[in-house]
C-alpha positions as CSV (number, residue, x, y, z in Angstrom):
1,X,-0.4,8.5,-13.5
2,X,-0.9,6.8,-17.0
3,X,-4.6,6.7,-17.0
4,X,-4.2,3.0,-17.6
5,X,-2.3,3.1,-13.9
6,X,-5.8,5.0,-12.2
7,X,-8.2,3.3,-14.2
8,X,-6.6,-0.6,-13.3
9,X,-6.6,0.9,-9.2
10,X,-10.2,2.0,-9.8
11,X,-11.2,-1.2,-10.4
12,X,-10.5,-3.0,-7.2
13,X,-10.8,-0.1,-5.5
14,X,-14.6,-0.4,-7.1
15,X,-15.9,-3.5,-6.4
16,X,-14.9,-3.4,-2.8
17,X,-17.0,-0.2,-2.4
18,X,-19.5,-1.7,0.6
19,X,-17.6,-4.1,1.7
20,X,-14.2,-1.9,2.9
21,X,-12.9,1.3,1.5
22,X,-10.3,1.7,-0.8
23,X,-9.5,5.0,-0.8
24,X,-6.4,6.7,-2.5
25,X,-3.7,9.4,-1.1
26,X,-0.4,11.2,-3.2
27,X,2.0,11.8,-1.4
28,X,3.9,15.0,-3.7
29,X,7.3,13.6,-4.5
30,X,9.8,15.6,-3.4
31,X,11.5,17.7,-7.3
32,X,14.9,16.1,-7.6
33,X,17.5,19.6,-8.4
34,X,20.2,20.7,-7.9
35,X,21.2,20.6,-4.0
36,X,18.2,17.4,-3.4
37,X,20.1,14.0,-2.9
38,X,17.8,11.1,-2.4
39,X,18.4,10.5,1.5
40,X,16.5,14.7,1.5
41,X,13.9,13.7,-1.0
42,X,13.3,10.8,1.6
43,X,13.8,12.3,4.4
44,X,11.1,15.2,2.9
45,X,9.1,12.7,1.2
46,X,9.0,10.9,5.0
47,X,7.5,13.9,6.7
48,X,4.7,14.4,4.4
49,X,3.9,10.7,5.0
50,X,3.6,10.3,8.3
51,X,1.5,14.1,8.4
52,X,-0.9,12.0,6.2
53,X,-0.7,8.8,8.1
54,X,-4.0,8.7,10.4
55,X,-2.8,8.8,14.1
56,X,-5.2,5.9,15.4
57,X,-4.3,4.0,12.0
58,X,-2.4,0.8,11.4
59,X,0.2,1.3,8.3
60,X,2.0,-1.5,6.3
61,X,5.0,-0.3,4.6
62,X,5.2,-1.7,1.2
63,X,8.9,-2.9,0.9
64,X,11.0,-5.3,-0.8
65,X,12.6,-5.9,2.4
66,X,9.6,-6.9,4.1
67,X,7.2,-10.2,5.1
68,X,5.5,-12.0,2.2
69,X,2.4,-13.7,2.6
70,X,0.8,-16.2,0.2
71,X,-3.0,-14.5,-0.9
72,X,-4.6,-17.4,1.9
73,X,-2.4,-15.5,4.7
74,X,-3.6,-12.0,3.4
75,X,-6.7,-12.8,4.0
76,X,-6.4,-13.4,7.3
77,X,-4.9,-10.6,7.9
78,X,-7.1,-8.7,6.5
79,X,-9.8,-10.4,8.2
80,X,-8.7,-9.5,11.4
81,X,-8.0,-5.6,10.8
82,X,-11.7,-5.8,9.5
83,X,-11.8,-7.4,13.2
84,X,-10.2,-4.1,14.4
85,X,-12.0,-1.7,12.7
86,X,-9.1,0.0,12.4
87,X,-8.4,1.4,9.2
88,X,-5.2,1.1,7.6
89,X,-3.1,2.8,5.7
90,X,-1.2,1.2,3.1
91,X,2.1,3.7,2.2
92,X,4.2,2.7,-1.9
93,X,7.2,4.6,-1.6
94,X,8.7,6.6,-3.5
95,X,11.8,5.7,-6.4
96,X,13.7,6.4,-3.8
97,X,11.9,4.0,-1.4
98,X,11.1,4.9,2.1
99,X,12.4,6.9,5.2
100,X,13.5,4.6,8.2
101,X,10.8,6.7,10.4
102,X,8.2,5.8,8.3
103,X,9.4,2.1,8.1
104,X,9.7,2.5,11.9
105,X,5.8,3.7,12.1
106,X,5.0,0.7,10.3
107,X,3.4,-2.1,12.0
108,X,4.3,-4.7,9.3
109,X,5.9,-4.2,6.1
110,X,5.0,-5.7,3.3
111,X,6.9,-7.5,0.4
112,X,5.1,-8.2,-2.7
113,X,8.0,-9.7,-4.6
114,X,12.0,-9.9,-4.6
115,X,11.3,-7.4,-7.9
116,X,11.4,-4.0,-8.2
117,X,7.8,-2.8,-9.2
118,X,7.3,0.8,-10.8
119,X,5.2,2.7,-8.8
120,X,1.9,2.9,-10.6
121,X,1.8,-1.1,-11.3
122,X,2.2,-1.0,-6.9
123,X,-0.6,0.2,-6.8
124,X,-2.7,-1.5,-9.1
125,X,-0.9,-5.3,-7.8
126,X,-1.7,-4.4,-4.3
127,X,-5.5,-2.9,-4.2
128,X,-6.0,-5.5,-6.2
129,X,-4.8,-8.5,-3.0
130,X,-6.2,-6.6,-1.0
131,X,-9.8,-7.1,-3.4
132,X,-8.7,-11.3,-3.6
133,X,-8.2,-11.5,0.1
134,X,-11.8,-9.7,1.1
135,X,-13.5,-12.4,-2.0
136,X,-12.4,-15.2,-0.5
137,X,-13.3,-14.8,3.4
138,X,-17.0,-13.3,1.4
139,X,-16.8,-17.7,-0.3
140,X,-16.6,-15.5,-3.5
141,X,-15.3,-17.2,-6.9
142,X,-12.5,-14.9,-8.0
143,X,-9.4,-16.4,-6.2
144,X,-9.3,-19.6,-7.6
145,X,-5.8,-21.7,-7.2
């Protein structure tokens, strides 16, 4: 990822320190070589994603077909996740999306927008929206309507 992606993600992850932990685990993409179709690549990536997902963790898959939330509704979701004291794994797919088995493992599919965003930008948007939701729960003035 370009430096600006790492910097953007880190900015919001650092702001959440102490309240909740936002950690990044990158799963390598399957190299697209001759004979490796998009479906093959997605299936291979699915295995690595599912292996990295905690068995007791709640899984949220980022997918354009998922459910969209306004910021206050996301704050409500974050509040529920914090009360449950379970880790939440947010899964952002590669350029060919997520395999059906990853979407099935998810307890929630979340759509940021009907638009398609690059992976790096999605990473920053998720981090910022989680930070924004947390500030709402804290009564912090970051979120303004």
